[in-house]
N, C-alpha and C positions, 0 to 999 in steps of 0.2 A: 516649536509648539504649533505654528501655523500649518506645518505639513501634516500633523496628526489629524486635524479636522477633515481634510479631503480624504484621507485614507479610511477613517472611520465611516465617512459617508459612502465611499465606494464599497466597503465591506458590507455595509448594511443593505446595499442595493443588490448584493449577490443573490438574494432569494427572490428578487422581483422578476416575475415572468411577464413577458410582453406577448400578446397574441401573435401566433404565426401569421405570416403574410401569405396571400394566395399565390399559387403557382410557383412554389420553390422546388428546386430539383432534389434537395436532400433535407436532412434535419436542420432546422434553423437554430443557431446558437443565440439565445436571448438573454443569458445571464450577464450581469455586469462584470463580475469576476469569475474566471474559469481557470482551467489548467494552463492556459496560455498567458495569463496575467503576469506570471513570474518572468516569462520570456520578454514581454513588453517592458516590464520594469528593468530587467537586465539590459535590454537594448537602450533604454533611456540613460542608464548609468554609463554604458559604454560610449554613447554619444557625448555625454558630459565630459568623459575622460578625454576623448579624441578632439572634440571641438572647443572645449573650454567655455568660459563665461561669455565670450563674444559670439559664440555660435548658436545662440538661442533660436534665431529665425531659421537657420539651416536645419537644426534638429527638429523643430516643429514641422518644417516643410517635409522632411524625410519621414517623420511619423505619420503625417497626414497622407503623404504620397503612397506609403506602404498600404494603408487601409483602402486606398482607391485601387491599387494594383493587385492586392491580395486575392480577391475573388477570381482573377484571371490566372493566378499562379496555382491556386488550390481549387480547381473546379469541383463542384459537388459539395463543397463545404461552405454553407451560407451563414452569414452573421447578420443579426439585426443592426439597424442603424444605432440603436442604443449600445450594443456590444462594441461596435466600432468606435463610438465616441468614448466609451470607457477605456478601450485599448489606448487611445491617444492620450487620455488623461493619465493613465497609469505610466505610460512611457514618459510623459512630461514630468511626472513626480519622480521618476528614476533619474532624469536629467537634473532636476533641482536638488535631489538628494546628493548626487555626486558633486555638484557645485558647492553645496553646503558643506560637505565633508572636506573638500579641498580648502575651503575657507577656514574651517576649524583646524585642520592640520597645519595651515600656514600661521596660525596665531601662536 
């Protein structure tokens, strides 16, 4: 039940537009949820599968690290800070979802 509330919040933020920043090279992705959200969710699930319950800090570091490196990997594709934060939250929810499913499967 607790996982539903953040998902509903993130979904409601999908229509929130943040003003574009000055001097960006390309279009600025400002939505909280976008086409890439499923990729971030899947990445979180995969990290939960690979790292397990004890790998929370590693998973969070990897999700955060990717958002720092991503602009250098995909030049010309700019994301707002808000979008990057949502990507991290969605990935974290994927991780928690996988850990929760493992816990349910084990019972």
